[in-house]
N, C-alpha and C positions, 0 to 999 in steps of 0.2 A: 497379390491380393490388392484390390482397390476398393475404396469406398467413395462414391461420388458426392455424398453429402452426409455430414455428421449430424446435422439437424437442419431444419428448414431455414433458420436464420444464420447458419454458419457453415457454408460449403467448405469442403476440405481445403481447397487452395487458399481461400481467404483466411481461414483459421491458421494454416501453416505459415502464411506470411506474417500474421499477427504474432505467432509464437517466435518466429525468427527475429522480428523487430524488437520484441521484448528481450530476447536473449542478447542481442547486440547492444542494447542499452543497459545491460546488467540488471534487468528486472524480469527474470524468466517466469513464464507461466501465469501471468496476470489474468489471462482469459478464464482461469479457474476461480477467480473472484466472483464471476457471474454464476449464480446458482442454477440458471437455466441451461448451462452447458452440461449436458448429460451424455457421456460417451460409454460405450462398451470397451472392453479390453482390446478387442479386435480393431475397433476404430482408433483407440489410442496408439496402437502400433502403426496403423495406416498414417496417422498424423505424424508420428516420429519419422517414418520413412519419407513422407512428403517434405518435411523440413530438411532432412538429409539431402533430398534431391535438389532443393533450392540452394543449399550450401554448395553442392557440386556444380550447379549451373553458374554460380558466381566465381568458380575457380578453386574451391577447396577440394581436397582429396581425402577419401576415407583411409585412415591409417590402420583401422581394425575395429574391434568391438570390445565391449566390457560385459561381464556376466554379473548379475546381482541377484539378491534374494535367494541365496544358497541355503540359508538356515531355515529349517521347517517351521520354527516358531515365528520368524518374520513372514514367511509365506502365509501362515494362518492369519496373522495380524492384518495382512494386506489383501487376503482373499484370493491368493493364487495357488496353483498346485504344482508349479515348476519354476525354475529360475527365469529371470527376465534378462533382456539384453538392451544395450545402448550402443550408439556409434561413437567412435574415436576418430578425430580429424587431425591431419598433419599440422594444421595451423595451431594446434594446442598441445604439441609435443615440446617439452622443455628438457634441456640437459641438466644433470645434477649440478647443484650450485646456483640454479636460476634465481634471479631476483624478480619476484612477482609483486603486483600491486593488489592489496586487499580490496581496493575499491573496484577492481575488475570482477568481483564475485559478489553474489547476494547470499549472505550467510556463509562466508567462506569456511570450508571444512576439508579435512584430509583423511585419507585411509592409507594405511600401509598394506601392500599386498604383493602378490606375485603375478608376473606377466610372462607370456611365452611369445616367441617369434615363429611364424609359420614358414617352413622351409620349402613347401611345395603346395600346389593347389590341392585342396581336400575335397575329394569327390563325394563323400558321404560319411555319416557317423560310423557306419559299419566298416568302411575302408579305413577310417582313422584308428579304430580300435586295433586293427591288424597291422597298421603301418606307422605306429607312433614314432619310431626312431627315424624314419625318413620324412615324416611330416613336420616334425618340430626341431628347429635349429638349436634352441636352448631356452633357458629360463632366467629371470632376473627379478630383483625387487624393484618396486616403483612406489612413488607417492601419487595416489589419485586425488585430483582436485575436484571439489564439488561446490555447487550452489545449494546449500542445505536449507531449502525453503519449500514449504507446502502452503498453497493459498487457501485450501479448504481447512475446515476446523480439525479434521482428522486425516492423517495420511491414507491414501488409497493407491492401489496398484495402477489404476487408470491415470491418475495425475503423475505418478512416478514414471510410467512408461512414456506418456505423451511428452514429458519434460526430459526425455533422453536419459532417464534414470539418474537425474541430478548431476550428470557428468559435466565437468568443465575443464578437463585437461589432465595431463599426466606428466610427471617428472620421471625421466627414464634413468634406470641404473645400468650397470655394465652386465652384458650377457655372460652367464656363468654356466650353471649346471644343467643337467637333463631334467625333463619333466617329472620323471619318477622320483627324483630326489626331493621334490616339494612335499611329499606326503608327510614327512616328519621334520621338515625344515623349520627352525625357529624364526620368528619375526617379531620385531618390537618397534614401537613408535615413540619418538622423543620430541618434546617441545621445549626449546630453550634449555636443553641439557637434562630435562627431567623426563623420566620414563612415564608415558601415559598408559601404555598397555603392552603386554607381550604375550605370545602364545606359541604353541608348537603344534604342528599338524595342520589339518585342512577341514573346512566345514563339511565337505562331502566325503562319504566313504569311497575309497578309491582315489582320493587326491585330486590334483588339478586336471588329470586326464579326464575324469568324469565330468568336471566342470566344462572342459572344452567340448566333450561329446554332447553335453546338454545344449551348449550353444549351437553346435552344428545342426542338431536336430531342430532347434527353434528356427534357425535361419532357413533350413530346408522348406519350412512352411511358407516362406515368402520368396522362394526361388533364389536365395542368396547362397553363394559358396565362399568359404574362406579362401584367400588367394595367397600365393607365395609372397613373402615379405611383410605381410600384415602382422600386427601384434594383437594379442588377446589378453585383457586383464581378467584373470581367472577367479578373483574373489579373495576373501580374507576371513579369518576367524575373529578379527578385531572390529570394534565399532568405528563410527565416524567420530572425529575429534574437531571441535571448532578452533579456528585460528583467527588472529587479528593482526593489524599492522604492528610491526616490531617483533613479531615472532619468527623464530627459526625452527624448522621442522626437519627431523632426520628419520630415516627408516633403515634399520639394520637387520641383517639376516645371516646368522652364522659367521663364516669367515669371508663372505662376499663384501664388496666395496659398499660403503655407506652411501645412501642417496640423500641429498640435502636440498632444501629450498628455503629462501627467506621471503618474508612479506613486508613490504614497505607501505 
């Protein structure tokens, strides 16, 4: 799906370059400070995809995707009727224990959630439901990194999607269990040794598999297929938590290895 012009004053290519320049200088989404910028959700996805294409053209590779807005309450608040997706890039994958700079983020915040690694190319959402065990290599806990900032007075799905769902990277854990085990898996987020939040279960009925199927269906609308080796951040029952320089964050899930990151 392509949109040749988002508005008369802001062709897609120019706006995508503006978005990427802002992201590179750690001030994402400043185009939304202009009240004249009026996009539909379809156009917001086209903008996100155009920015992703620019990043690939300069040598970055897509590592996978993230799923957001799983909670029906959040969907109603943002005016969407299904989960949204964003791109994950290999340049922003970090190992557990990574030392990150808070100044590299605008409104730095983290989520503790589960990710899966794709074991084979996924032909369709229907194929995935019947071939889960051959499609998914394993699951693991991660720390998702965010630029927690909206330029408009109130958050909207359009700004969220155009801004790659606020995604700014991921700290990877060690691959452990199967996808089905996430339905009742506990997860908790700690900052400087203090528990910020903990939960058990998953936002969608059916667990992380339903999150993955929802993503595949959404990607199909844009002619995109999940590929072998990619990762998918499947979502979390916990909210975003702000962080600052000097903080250390950890995500724990059951008996699996703790995932950690520090901010300087």
